[in-house]
C-alpha positions as CSV (number, residue, x, y, z in Angstrom):
1,X,31.3,9.2,8.9
2,X,28.4,6.7,9.4
3,X,30.7,3.8,8.5
4,X,32.9,3.9,11.5
5,X,34.7,0.6,11.3
6,X,34.4,-1.1,7.8
7,X,37.1,-3.6,8.7
8,X,34.9,-4.9,11.6
9,X,32.3,-5.7,9.0
10,X,34.9,-7.5,7.0
11,X,35.8,-9.5,10.1
12,X,32.2,-10.4,10.7
13,X,31.8,-11.4,7.0
14,X,34.9,-13.7,7.2
15,X,33.5,-15.4,10.3
16,X,30.7,-16.8,8.3
17,X,30.7,-20.5,7.4
18,X,32.8,-21.4,4.4
19,X,35.4,-18.6,5.0
20,X,38.8,-20.1,5.8
21,X,41.9,-18.5,7.2
22,X,45.0,-19.1,5.2
23,X,43.2,-18.3,1.9
24,X,43.8,-15.2,-0.2
25,X,40.9,-12.8,-0.1
26,X,41.1,-10.2,-2.8
27,X,39.4,-6.9,-2.2
28,X,39.6,-6.1,-6.0
29,X,36.8,-8.6,-6.3
30,X,34.6,-5.8,-5.1
31,X,35.3,-4.2,-8.5
32,X,34.2,-7.3,-10.5
33,X,31.3,-6.5,-12.8
34,X,29.4,-9.5,-11.3
35,X,29.6,-7.9,-7.9
36,X,29.5,-4.2,-8.2
37,X,31.6,-1.1,-7.9
38,X,31.5,-0.6,-4.2
39,X,35.2,-0.3,-3.9
40,X,35.4,2.6,-6.3
41,X,33.4,4.7,-3.8
42,X,35.9,4.3,-1.0
43,X,38.4,7.1,-0.4
44,X,42.0,6.2,-0.4
45,X,42.3,7.0,3.3
46,X,39.5,4.5,4.0
47,X,41.2,1.9,1.8
48,X,44.4,2.4,3.6
49,X,42.7,2.0,7.0
50,X,41.1,-1.2,5.9
51,X,44.3,-2.6,4.4
52,X,46.4,-1.7,7.3
53,X,44.1,-3.3,9.8
54,X,44.0,-6.6,8.1
55,X,45.1,-8.5,11.2
56,X,41.8,-7.6,12.8
57,X,39.9,-9.5,10.1
58,X,42.3,-12.4,10.1
59,X,44.2,-11.6,6.9
60,X,47.9,-11.2,6.2
61,X,47.2,-8.2,4.1
62,X,44.4,-6.3,2.4
63,X,45.1,-5.2,-1.2
64,X,43.3,-2.7,-3.4
65,X,44.2,-2.1,-7.0
66,X,45.5,1.2,-8.3
67,X,42.9,3.4,-9.9
68,X,42.2,7.1,-10.5
69,X,41.6,7.6,-6.7
70,X,45.2,6.4,-6.1
71,X,46.6,8.8,-8.7
72,X,44.6,11.7,-7.3
73,X,46.1,10.9,-3.9
74,X,49.7,10.9,-5.3
75,X,49.0,14.4,-6.7
76,X,47.5,15.5,-3.5
77,X,50.6,14.5,-1.5
78,X,52.9,16.5,-3.7
79,X,54.0,14.1,-6.5
80,X,54.7,15.8,-9.7
81,X,52.5,15.4,-12.8
82,X,55.3,13.7,-14.6
83,X,55.8,11.2,-11.9
84,X,52.1,10.4,-11.7
85,X,51.9,10.1,-15.5
86,X,54.8,7.7,-15.5
87,X,53.2,5.5,-12.8
88,X,49.9,5.4,-14.6
89,X,51.6,4.5,-17.9
90,X,53.6,1.7,-16.3
91,X,50.6,0.2,-14.6
92,X,48.4,0.4,-17.6
93,X,51.1,-1.3,-19.8
94,X,51.3,-4.1,-17.3
95,X,47.6,-4.6,-16.9
96,X,47.7,-3.5,-13.3
97,X,45.5,-0.4,-13.5
98,X,41.7,-0.4,-13.0
99,X,39.8,2.2,-15.0
100,X,36.0,2.0,-14.2
101,X,35.2,3.9,-17.4
102,X,36.4,0.9,-19.5
103,X,34.9,-2.6,-19.8
104,X,36.1,-4.7,-16.9
105,X,37.9,-8.0,-17.3
106,X,36.1,-10.9,-15.9
107,X,38.2,-12.4,-13.1
108,X,38.0,-16.0,-11.9
109,X,37.9,-16.7,-8.2
110,X,37.4,-19.9,-6.3
111,X,34.6,-18.4,-4.3
112,X,32.9,-15.1,-3.6
113,X,32.1,-13.3,-0.4
114,X,29.5,-10.5,-0.4
115,X,29.9,-7.5,1.8
116,X,27.1,-4.9,1.5
117,X,28.6,-1.5,2.4
118,X,25.1,-0.4,3.4
119,X,25.3,-2.9,6.3
120,X,28.3,-1.3,7.8
121,X,27.3,0.6,11.0
122,X,29.0,2.6,13.7
123,X,30.6,0.3,16.3
124,X,33.3,0.1,18.9
125,X,35.4,-2.8,20.1
126,X,36.0,-4.0,23.6
127,X,36.3,-4.1,26.5
128,X,39.3,-6.4,26.4
129,X,39.9,-7.5,22.8
130,X,39.9,-5.6,19.4
131,X,37.8,-8.3,17.7
132,X,34.9,-8.1,20.3
133,X,32.8,-5.8,18.1
134,X,29.9,-3.9,19.7
135,X,27.4,-2.0,17.5
136,X,27.0,1.5,18.9
137,X,23.3,1.0,19.3
138,X,23.9,-2.0,21.6
139,X,26.7,-0.4,23.7
140,X,24.7,0.3,26.8
141,X,23.2,-3.2,27.0
142,X,26.5,-4.8,26.2
143,X,28.2,-2.8,29.0
144,X,25.6,-4.0,31.6
145,X,26.0,-7.5,30.4
146,X,29.8,-7.2,30.9
147,X,29.2,-6.0,34.5
148,X,27.1,-9.1,35.1
149,X,29.1,-11.7,33.3
150,X,31.7,-13.8,35.0
151,X,35.3,-12.6,34.7
152,X,36.5,-13.2,31.1
153,X,36.9,-11.3,27.9
154,X,33.4,-10.0,28.1
155,X,32.9,-9.9,31.9
156,X,33.9,-8.3,35.1
157,X,31.6,-10.1,37.6
158,X,30.4,-7.0,39.5
159,X,27.7,-7.9,42.0
160,X,24.3,-6.3,41.2
161,X,24.3,-4.5,44.5
162,X,27.7,-2.9,43.6
163,X,27.0,-1.9,40.0
164,X,25.4,1.5,41.0
165,X,28.2,2.3,43.5
166,X,29.3,6.0,43.5
167,X,32.8,6.9,44.6
168,X,33.0,10.4,46.1
169,X,36.4,12.1,45.9
170,X,38.1,15.5,45.9
171,X,39.6,16.6,42.6
172,X,42.0,19.5,43.4
173,X,39.5,21.1,45.7
174,X,36.4,20.3,43.7
175,X,33.9,17.5,44.8
176,X,33.8,14.8,42.2
177,X,32.2,11.4,41.6
178,X,33.2,8.2,39.7
179,X,31.1,5.2,38.8
180,X,31.6,1.9,36.9
181,X,32.1,2.7,33.3
182,X,33.2,6.3,33.7
183,X,35.8,7.4,31.2
184,X,39.1,8.4,32.7
185,X,41.3,8.2,29.5
186,X,40.1,9.5,26.1
187,X,42.9,9.4,23.5
188,X,42.9,10.2,19.8
189,X,45.9,8.0,19.0
190,X,47.2,5.3,16.6
191,X,49.2,5.9,13.4
192,X,46.4,4.2,11.5
193,X,43.4,6.3,12.3
194,X,45.1,9.6,12.9
195,X,46.7,9.6,9.4
196,X,43.2,9.5,7.9
197,X,42.2,13.2,7.3
198,X,38.4,12.4,7.2
199,X,38.3,11.1,10.8
200,X,40.7,13.7,12.1
201,X,38.7,16.5,10.6
202,X,35.5,14.7,11.7
203,X,36.8,14.8,15.3
204,X,37.6,18.5,15.0
205,X,34.0,19.2,13.7
206,X,32.6,17.3,16.7
207,X,34.7,19.3,19.0
208,X,33.7,22.6,17.3
209,X,30.0,21.9,17.6
210,X,30.4,20.8,21.2
211,X,32.3,24.0,22.1
212,X,29.7,26.1,20.4
213,X,26.9,24.5,22.4
214,X,28.8,24.9,25.6
215,X,29.8,21.3,26.4
216,X,32.9,20.5,28.3
217,X,35.0,17.4,29.2
218,X,35.2,16.6,32.9
219,X,38.6,17.8,34.2
220,X,39.6,14.3,35.5
221,X,39.3,12.7,32.0
222,X,42.9,12.4,30.7
223,X,42.6,13.6,27.1
224,X,45.4,13.5,24.5
225,X,46.0,13.9,20.7
226,X,48.8,12.0,19.0
227,X,48.6,12.4,15.2
228,X,50.2,9.8,13.0
229,X,51.3,12.5,10.6
230,X,52.7,16.1,11.2
231,X,50.3,17.5,8.6
232,X,47.3,16.6,10.7
233,X,48.2,19.7,12.8
234,X,46.8,21.8,10.0
235,X,43.1,20.8,10.3
236,X,41.6,23.9,8.8
237,X,42.0,26.0,11.9
238,X,39.7,23.8,14.0
239,X,42.4,22.3,16.2
240,X,41.6,25.1,18.7
241,X,38.3,23.3,19.4
242,X,40.1,20.1,20.2
243,X,42.5,22.0,22.4
244,X,39.6,23.7,24.2
245,X,38.2,20.2,25.1
246,X,41.7,19.1,26.4
247,X,42.9,17.2,23.3
248,X,46.3,18.8,23.0
249,X,49.1,17.3,20.9
250,X,51.3,15.2,23.1
251,X,53.6,13.7,20.4
252,X,53.7,11.8,17.2
253,X,53.7,8.0,17.1
254,X,52.8,5.4,19.7
255,X,51.2,6.8,22.8
256,X,48.1,5.5,24.6
257,X,47.6,2.8,22.0
258,X,50.7,1.0,23.3
259,X,50.4,1.9,27.0
260,X,52.2,5.3,26.9
261,X,49.3,7.2,28.4
262,X,51.2,8.2,31.5
263,X,49.8,8.3,35.0
264,X,46.2,9.1,35.9
265,X,45.7,11.9,38.4
266,X,46.5,10.5,41.9
267,X,43.0,11.5,43.3
268,X,41.3,9.6,40.4
269,X,43.6,6.6,40.7
270,X,42.9,6.4,44.4
271,X,39.1,6.6,43.8
272,X,39.4,3.7,41.3
273,X,41.5,1.4,43.5
274,X,39.8,2.1,46.8
275,X,36.4,1.5,45.4
276,X,37.3,-1.4,43.0
277,X,35.8,0.5,40.1
278,X,35.8,-0.7,36.5
279,X,37.1,2.5,34.9
280,X,37.1,2.9,31.1
281,X,39.4,4.2,28.5
282,X,38.2,5.1,25.0
283,X,40.9,5.4,22.3
284,X,41.2,5.4,18.5
285,X,44.0,2.8,18.5
286,X,43.7,-0.8,17.3
287,X,44.8,-2.8,20.4
288,X,43.0,-2.9,23.7
289,X,44.3,-6.1,25.3
290,X,44.2,-6.5,29.1
291,X,46.8,-4.4,30.9
292,X,48.0,-2.7,27.7
293,X,46.3,0.8,27.8
294,X,46.6,1.5,31.5
295,X,46.8,-0.7,34.7
296,X,43.7,1.1,36.2
297,X,41.4,0.9,33.1
298,X,39.9,-2.6,33.1
299,X,37.5,-1.6,30.3
300,X,39.2,-0.3,27.1
301,X,37.2,0.5,24.0
302,X,38.5,1.2,20.5
303,X,36.6,3.8,18.6
304,X,37.1,6.3,15.7
305,X,38.6,9.7,16.7
306,X,35.2,11.5,16.5
307,X,33.6,8.9,18.8
308,X,36.5,9.3,21.2
309,X,35.5,13.0,21.5
310,X,31.9,12.0,22.0
311,X,32.7,9.6,24.8
312,X,35.0,12.1,26.4
313,X,32.1,14.6,26.5
314,X,29.7,12.0,27.8
315,X,32.2,10.9,30.5
316,X,30.9,7.3,30.5
317,X,30.5,4.3,28.3
318,X,27.3,3.5,30.1
319,X,25.2,5.5,27.7
320,X,22.8,5.1,24.8
321,X,23.7,7.8,22.4
322,X,20.3,7.6,20.6
323,X,18.1,8.2,23.7
324,X,20.3,9.8,26.4
325,X,21.9,13.2,26.3
326,X,25.7,13.7,26.2
327,X,25.5,16.7,28.4
328,X,23.7,20.0,29.1
329,X,24.5,23.0,26.9
330,X,25.1,26.6,27.9
331,X,21.4,27.4,27.5
332,X,20.4,24.6,29.9
333,X,19.1,22.3,27.2
334,X,20.0,18.6,26.8
335,X,22.5,18.0,24.0
336,X,22.3,14.7,22.2
337,X,24.8,12.8,20.0
338,X,22.9,13.8,16.9
339,X,23.4,17.5,17.8
340,X,27.2,17.4,17.5
341,X,27.7,14.7,14.8
342,X,28.7,16.0,11.4
343,X,27.2,14.6,8.1
344,X,29.4,12.8,5.6
345,X,28.9,15.7,3.2
346,X,30.1,18.2,5.7
347,X,33.2,16.2,6.5
348,X,33.8,15.7,2.7
349,X,33.6,19.5,2.1
350,X,36.1,20.3,4.9
351,X,38.5,17.5,3.7
352,X,38.4,18.9,0.2
353,X,39.2,22.5,1.3
354,X,41.7,21.5,4.0
355,X,43.8,18.7,2.7
356,X,46.0,20.3,0.0
357,X,49.4,19.5,-1.6
358,X,51.2,22.4,0.2
359,X,50.5,20.7,3.5
360,X,52.3,17.5,2.5
361,X,55.1,19.4,0.7
362,X,55.9,21.5,3.7
363,X,56.0,18.4,5.9
364,X,58.2,16.4,3.6
365,X,60.7,19.3,3.4
366,X,60.8,19.6,7.1
367,X,61.6,15.9,7.5
368,X,64.8,16.3,5.4
369,X,66.0,19.2,7.5
370,X,65.5,17.4,10.8
371,X,65.1,19.4,14.0
372,X,67.6,21.0,16.4
373,X,67.7,18.2,18.9
374,X,68.3,15.6,16.2
375,X,70.8,17.6,14.3
376,X,72.9,18.3,17.5
377,X,73.3,14.6,18.3
378,X,77.0,13.6,18.1
379,X,77.7,10.8,15.5
380,X,80.2,8.2,16.7
381,X,83.0,7.2,14.4
382,X,83.9,3.6,13.6
383,X,82.1,0.8,11.8
384,X,80.8,-1.1,14.9
385,X,78.3,0.1,17.5
386,X,80.1,1.0,20.8
387,X,78.1,-0.7,23.5
388,X,77.7,1.3,26.7
389,X,77.6,-1.1,29.6
390,X,75.9,1.5,31.8
391,X,73.0,2.1,29.4
392,X,69.6,0.9,30.6
393,X,68.1,1.5,27.1
394,X,70.5,-0.3,24.8
395,X,72.4,-3.4,26.0
396,X,74.5,-5.9,24.1
397,X,72.3,-9.0,23.7
398,X,73.5,-12.4,24.7
399,X,72.6,-14.2,21.5
400,X,76.2,-14.4,20.2
401,X,77.7,-15.8,23.3
402,X,77.1,-19.4,22.6
403,X,76.8,-19.2,18.8
404,X,78.7,-21.8,16.8
405,X,79.6,-21.8,13.1
406,X,77.0,-24.5,12.5
407,X,73.4,-24.5,13.8
408,X,73.2,-26.9,16.8
409,X,70.4,-29.1,15.4
410,X,67.2,-30.3,16.9
411,X,66.8,-30.5,20.7
412,X,64.2,-32.4,22.8
413,X,62.9,-31.5,26.2
414,X,63.8,-33.6,29.3
415,X,61.9,-33.5,32.7
416,X,60.8,-29.9,32.2
417,X,58.8,-28.0,34.8
418,X,55.6,-26.2,33.7
419,X,56.4,-22.5,34.1
420,X,52.9,-21.2,33.4
421,X,49.5,-22.8,32.6
422,X,47.3,-20.5,30.6
423,X,43.7,-20.2,29.4
424,X,42.7,-19.2,25.8
425,X,43.7,-16.1,24.0
426,X,47.0,-15.3,25.7
427,X,48.2,-12.4,23.6
428,X,51.6,-11.0,22.9
429,X,50.7,-8.2,25.4
430,X,50.4,-10.9,28.1
431,X,53.7,-12.4,27.1
432,X,55.7,-9.3,26.6
433,X,54.0,-6.1,27.7
434,X,54.9,-2.9,25.9
435,X,53.4,-0.5,28.4
436,X,54.3,0.9,31.8
437,X,56.7,-0.8,34.1
438,X,55.0,-1.6,37.4
439,X,56.8,-0.3,40.5
440,X,57.0,-3.7,42.1
441,X,58.2,-5.7,39.1
442,X,61.6,-7.3,38.5
443,X,62.2,-4.8,35.8
444,X,61.6,-1.9,38.2
445,X,64.0,-3.4,40.7
446,X,66.6,-3.8,38.0
447,X,66.2,-0.1,37.0
448,X,66.2,1.2,40.6
449,X,69.4,-0.8,41.3
450,X,71.0,1.2,38.5
451,X,69.9,4.6,39.8
452,X,66.8,5.1,37.6
453,X,64.1,7.0,39.4
454,X,60.5,5.7,39.1
455,X,59.4,8.7,37.1
456,X,62.1,7.8,34.5
457,X,61.1,4.1,34.2
458,X,59.4,4.9,30.8
459,X,57.9,1.8,29.2
460,X,58.9,-1.7,28.1
461,X,58.5,-0.6,24.5
462,X,61.0,2.2,24.9
463,X,63.5,-0.1,26.6
464,X,63.2,-3.0,24.2
465,X,66.8,-2.5,23.2
466,X,67.8,-3.8,26.6
467,X,67.4,-7.6,27.0
468,X,67.9,-7.5,30.7
469,X,64.8,-5.2,31.1
470,X,62.8,-7.2,28.5
471,X,63.5,-10.6,30.0
472,X,62.3,-9.3,33.4
473,X,59.2,-7.9,31.6
474,X,58.3,-11.2,30.0
475,X,55.0,-12.5,31.4
476,X,54.8,-9.3,33.6
477,X,51.3,-8.3,32.5
478,X,49.4,-7.4,35.7
479,X,46.2,-9.0,34.2
480,X,47.8,-12.4,33.6
481,X,45.8,-15.4,35.0
482,X,48.0,-18.4,35.7
483,X,46.0,-21.5,36.4
484,X,48.9,-22.8,38.6
485,X,47.8,-20.1,41.1
486,X,44.1,-21.2,41.1
487,X,42.9,-18.2,39.2
488,X,44.9,-15.5,41.0
489,X,45.5,-12.5,38.8
490,X,49.1,-11.2,38.5
491,X,52.5,-12.0,37.0
492,X,53.6,-14.7,39.4
493,X,54.0,-18.5,39.3
494,X,55.1,-21.5,41.4
495,X,58.7,-22.8,41.9
496,X,57.7,-26.4,42.3
497,X,60.9,-27.7,44.1
498,X,60.3,-25.2,47.0
499,X,56.6,-24.5,46.4
500,X,57.4,-20.8,46.6
501,X,55.2,-18.2,44.8
502,X,57.5,-15.7,43.1
503,X,57.5,-13.5,40.0
504,X,57.7,-15.4,36.7
505,X,61.2,-14.0,36.0
506,X,62.5,-15.1,39.4
507,X,61.1,-18.6,39.1
508,X,62.5,-18.9,35.6
509,X,66.0,-17.9,36.7
510,X,65.9,-20.4,39.5
511,X,65.0,-23.2,37.1
512,X,67.8,-22.1,34.7
513,X,70.4,-22.0,37.6
514,X,69.3,-25.4,38.6
515,X,69.7,-26.8,35.1
516,X,65.9,-27.4,34.5
517,X,64.0,-27.0,31.2
518,X,60.6,-25.3,31.3
519,X,57.5,-25.6,29.2
520,X,54.3,-23.6,28.9
521,X,50.7,-25.0,28.7
522,X,48.1,-22.9,26.9
523,X,44.7,-22.9,25.3
524,X,43.6,-21.6,21.9
525,X,45.0,-18.6,20.1
526,X,48.3,-18.5,22.0
527,X,50.3,-15.4,20.8
528,X,47.4,-13.5,19.2
529,X,47.5,-9.7,19.0
530,X,50.4,-7.5,17.9
531,X,53.2,-9.1,16.1
532,X,56.1,-8.7,18.6
533,X,59.5,-10.4,18.4
534,X,60.1,-10.0,22.1
535,X,57.1,-12.3,22.8
536,X,59.4,-15.0,21.5
537,X,62.8,-13.7,22.5
538,X,61.7,-13.1,26.1
539,X,60.6,-16.7,26.8
540,X,63.8,-18.0,25.2
541,X,65.8,-15.9,27.6
542,X,63.7,-17.3,30.4
543,X,64.7,-20.9,29.4
544,X,61.3,-22.0,27.9
545,X,61.9,-24.9,25.6
546,X,58.4,-25.7,24.3
547,X,54.9,-24.3,24.3
548,X,52.0,-26.8,24.2
549,X,48.8,-25.1,23.1
550,X,45.4,-25.8,21.4
551,X,46.4,-23.3,18.6
552,X,48.9,-20.6,17.8
553,X,48.7,-17.2,16.1
554,X,50.5,-17.7,12.8
555,X,53.3,-15.1,13.1
556,X,54.0,-15.8,16.8
557,X,54.3,-19.5,16.0
558,X,56.9,-18.7,13.4
559,X,58.8,-16.4,15.8
560,X,58.9,-19.2,18.5
561,X,60.4,-21.5,16.0
562,X,63.0,-18.8,15.1
563,X,64.0,-18.6,18.7
564,X,64.4,-22.3,19.1
565,X,61.2,-22.8,21.1
566,X,59.2,-25.9,20.0
567,X,55.5,-25.2,19.3
568,X,53.2,-28.2,19.8
569,X,49.5,-28.4,19.4
570,X,47.1,-30.7,21.3
571,X,45.2,-33.0,19.0
572,X,41.7,-32.0,18.0
573,X,39.3,-32.3,20.9
574,X,42.1,-32.4,23.5
575,X,43.6,-29.8,25.8
576,X,45.2,-29.7,29.2
577,X,41.9,-30.1,30.9
578,X,40.6,-33.1,28.9
579,X,44.0,-34.8,29.4
580,X,43.9,-33.9,33.2
581,X,47.1,-32.0,33.0
582,X,47.4,-29.6,35.9
583,X,50.9,-28.2,35.2
584,X,52.3,-29.8,38.3
585,X,53.8,-32.6,36.1
586,X,57.2,-32.7,34.5
587,X,57.3,-33.1,30.7
588,X,59.6,-34.8,28.3
589,X,59.6,-35.1,24.5
590,X,62.0,-36.2,21.8
591,X,62.7,-34.9,18.3
592,X,64.6,-36.8,15.6
593,X,68.3,-36.3,15.9
594,X,68.6,-35.9,12.2
595,X,67.0,-32.7,10.9
596,X,66.1,-34.3,7.6
597,X,63.7,-36.6,9.4
598,X,61.5,-33.8,10.7
599,X,58.4,-33.1,8.7
600,X,55.7,-30.4,9.1
601,X,52.8,-31.5,11.2
602,X,54.3,-34.8,12.4
603,X,53.3,-36.4,15.6
604,X,55.4,-36.0,18.8
605,X,54.8,-38.0,21.9
606,X,54.9,-36.1,25.2
607,X,55.5,-38.1,28.4
608,X,55.0,-36.8,32.0
609,X,56.7,-38.0,35.2
610,X,53.4,-39.3,36.6
611,X,52.9,-41.8,33.8
612,X,50.7,-39.8,31.4
613,X,51.4,-39.9,27.7
614,X,49.7,-37.9,24.9
615,X,50.4,-37.1,21.2
616,X,50.8,-33.6,19.9
617,X,51.3,-32.1,16.4
618,X,54.7,-30.6,15.8
619,X,54.0,-27.1,14.4
620,X,57.1,-26.8,12.2
621,X,55.0,-25.7,9.2
622,X,57.9,-25.4,6.8
623,X,59.5,-28.4,5.0
624,X,62.9,-29.1,6.6
625,X,65.7,-30.4,4.4
626,X,69.4,-31.0,4.9
627,X,70.4,-28.4,2.2
628,X,67.4,-26.1,1.7
629,X,68.4,-23.7,4.5
630,X,65.2,-24.2,6.6
631,X,67.2,-25.9,9.3
632,X,68.9,-22.6,9.9
633,X,65.6,-21.1,10.7
634,X,64.1,-23.9,12.8
635,X,66.9,-24.9,15.1
636,X,69.2,-22.1,15.8
637,X,69.8,-21.1,19.4
638,X,70.8,-17.5,18.6
639,X,69.7,-14.7,16.3
640,X,71.2,-11.5,15.2
641,X,69.0,-8.7,16.4
642,X,68.7,-6.1,13.7
643,X,67.6,-3.2,15.9
644,X,66.8,-0.5,13.4
645,X,68.5,2.2,15.6
646,X,71.8,0.2,15.7
647,X,72.3,-1.3,12.2
648,X,71.5,0.4,9.0
649,X,71.6,-1.5,5.7
650,X,71.5,-0.2,2.2
651,X,68.0,-1.0,0.9
652,X,68.6,-2.3,-2.6
653,X,71.3,-4.9,-2.2
654,X,69.0,-6.7,0.3
655,X,65.9,-6.8,-1.8
656,X,66.3,-10.5,-2.6
657,X,67.1,-11.2,1.1
658,X,64.0,-9.3,2.2
659,X,61.8,-11.3,-0.3
660,X,63.3,-14.5,1.0
661,X,62.5,-13.5,4.6
662,X,59.0,-12.7,3.7
663,X,58.6,-16.1,2.0
664,X,60.0,-17.7,5.1
665,X,57.4,-16.0,7.2
666,X,60.0,-13.8,9.0
667,X,59.6,-10.6,7.0
668,X,58.8,-7.4,8.9
669,X,60.5,-8.4,12.2
670,X,63.6,-7.0,13.8
671,X,65.4,-10.4,13.8
672,X,67.5,-11.9,11.2
673,X,69.8,-14.9,10.8
674,X,72.3,-14.7,8.0
675,X,74.2,-17.8,6.9
676,X,77.4,-16.8,5.1
677,X,79.0,-19.1,2.6
678,X,81.9,-18.8,0.1
679,X,82.1,-20.1,-3.4
680,X,85.3,-21.9,-4.3
681,X,87.8,-19.4,-5.6
682,X,85.9,-16.4,-4.3
683,X,87.7,-14.4,-1.7
684,X,84.7,-12.5,-0.4
685,X,81.6,-14.1,1.2
686,X,78.6,-14.5,-1.0
């Protein structure tokens, strides 16, 4: 329990000089006899959490070898002894099993990175990015620094005289107060953390102790519990304590972590907006980018489930847990963090007595039976999906409409207007939000025109099967800062021919109707954050032809290429500011007409209408040849969306295809382009 976020320490370690992204970092090295047996002490749930959160420490994946801990987990989760024995025998025969009781094979690595597990300490992340790590002991000082700092990833620019402001309001007949840093959302959420029994049981133990001491959560704090696994309901009879503090189960899957927190009480919302307060959300998710969690929580911190309960009880992030009390108990005495926090041994005992095979077996059996609502759904006949033109959730996408039998080949950009001019760290949440649909947005207008009430808007994530909604939601993040607007915050931009300021969608549609290309200027880390195919599909539907940035997130760059958008990087030491690019220019660039002449990393000259010229690096990072198939990926103008709810493929015939997609950098995404060919004399496509 003391080691709240081991992956944050991995991130910190990989930030040290000599650690390069793009390399393969093997966690099994922790088991090397020259390093130690630290890994053998990690529970499987902790290993899974570290591996699953590899994007946070800059890796494609985190890998742990199979050992006795893995086999014990297989038995715990209901696998038969025969199955577990077969798995062990197979892995031992293939030299893929690690047994710490046997002499270890010396492994050869190009370099070694040391991580002392004793250095891992409790921490949280925020207030605007998951990789902005804050040790818990420094949280209060960091919060006050954020209030002071200029607006940015670690700043809100609140004047000193306003930082102690108290907003008085009436909460359903009860006088109430809000200050900067008060917690208004506390959510135990995320499929990663809430599938880890130790932290879930830890949060229940924190709640149990708090209830016994008489602590309560303020009624205006919106609390919720969204387990990643049905079996987490059965937490040794202690769920009643979480319920007593307001942490009731609201569902399974993506909730607050992806912006599905729902509305904050109207009285609380008014107090925040009328007093311009920096309200806080604390959640156990793994994403906290601006505008994602809730429009009214400008400060969003990621924490373990037990810490979420602690911050809900404290009611503020402006607290030093070591020296300041969380609250006052029923006996009138101050209650401190240490008074409610369980020991590692206590959590381990409860996990051992609570997490049993029967829990998993019962859950797995229920999955195969479904539930009444699911079982009563009518199943349409026919082999093709029957598109409903009236549906606002699932809409036939436009990608097929201009598709030809052959890929169209490379395309340049001619006299393009700049649609948006961005700073550093524009995330996929800025590009394609997954959370709530703002009442004044183009997507809201679209839905209302089709008879959808505001209370039924749902979220962008839930409507991602409708391209008309998602195109309107592209660049609709309310925290977007577009330099074309002089620092104004909001999802708008300039239509240069008329100088009108409109929503990004409306401007993009004007440019498309007028026959104009558009480009985007950006800083470093463009497309960071959650891997999201709509962050590439949306800009393509808006007519964006190229993105010129200082650097790209790896997967997003690949997705842009897949959608026919050209990724270009400024040369080292250059960016829009050093080149005096304002975004008011029009941009042109040419690519070789023959796809075989295009090479990864080649130079491309960009010319503006006011006489400027600069060289960029073409970020096609895959070798392109006339017959190697890569041209299919790089220059298509349409993709086949493989929405999992619409098309179901048999798993095994597509194993080779899946592997090919992974090698091409497109694995794991809901987009697929299949080139069908026939061998001579073969009637069926191969």
